[in-house]
C-alpha positions in Angstrom: 21.4 -49.5 -8.8 22.6 -45.7 -9.0 25.6 -45.2 -6.8 25.5 -42.5 -4.0 28.5 -40.5 -6.0 26.2 -40.4 -9.1 23.3 -39.0 -7.3 25.1 -36.5 -5.7 26.7 -35.5 -9.2 22.9 -35.2 -10.8 21.7 -33.2 -7.9 24.8 -30.8 -8.6 24.2 -30.5 -12.3 20.3 -30.0 -11.6 21.1 -26.9 -9.2 23.7 -25.5 -11.7 21.2 -25.8 -14.5 18.3 -24.1 -12.3 20.8 -21.2 -11.3 22.0 -20.7 -14.9 18.7 -20.7 -16.1 17.5 -17.7 -13.4 20.5 -15.8 -14.3 20.1 -16.1 -18.3 16.4 -15.0 -17.9 17.3 -12.1 -15.3 19.9 -10.8 -17.4 18.0 -10.4 -20.5 15.4 -8.1 -18.9 15.5 -4.4 -19.4 15.1 -1.9 -16.4 13.4 1.3 -17.0 13.7 4.5 -14.4 11.6 7.4 -14.0 11.5 9.9 -11.3 9.0 12.2 -9.7 9.4 15.8 -11.1 8.3 17.1 -7.6 10.0 15.2 -5.0 12.4 12.8 -7.4 11.5 9.9 -5.8 12.8 7.1 -8.2 10.6 4.3 -9.7 12.1 1.2 -11.9 10.2 -1.5 -13.6 10.7 -4.1 -16.2 8.0 -3.2 -18.9 7.6 -0.2 -20.9 3.6 -0.2 -20.5 3.5 2.4 -17.9 1.9 5.8 -18.6 0.7 7.7 -15.6 2.3 7.3 -12.2 1.2 8.7 -8.9 4.2 9.3 -6.6 4.1 7.0 -3.2 5.9 9.8 -1.4 4.2 13.1 -2.4 0.9 12.1 -4.4 1.7 14.0 -7.6 0.3 12.4 -10.8 3.0 12.5 -13.6 3.6 11.0 -17.0 6.6 8.6 -16.8 9.4 9.1 -18.9 11.7 6.3 -19.9 15.4 6.2 -19.3 16.8 2.4 -20.5 19.5 1.2 -18.5 
C-alpha cells in the first residue's frame, strides 16, 4: 500500500509538471502587435493571419502591420 507521504510527493510532482508544461508552451508563442492609425487603440494576438481589422474604439477599418515582440 502507498503511504501518505509518497502520495503527497506524487501530487507535488504532478502539479509541478503541469505548471512547467504551461510555462513552456506559453513562452514559445510570439506576440504580434498593431494599433489603429486613427485613434491608436492597441491590438495584440498570437497568430500572423490577421489582415483587415475594424477598430473597436472608433470603427475605422485598417490593414494590420506586424510588430513582433
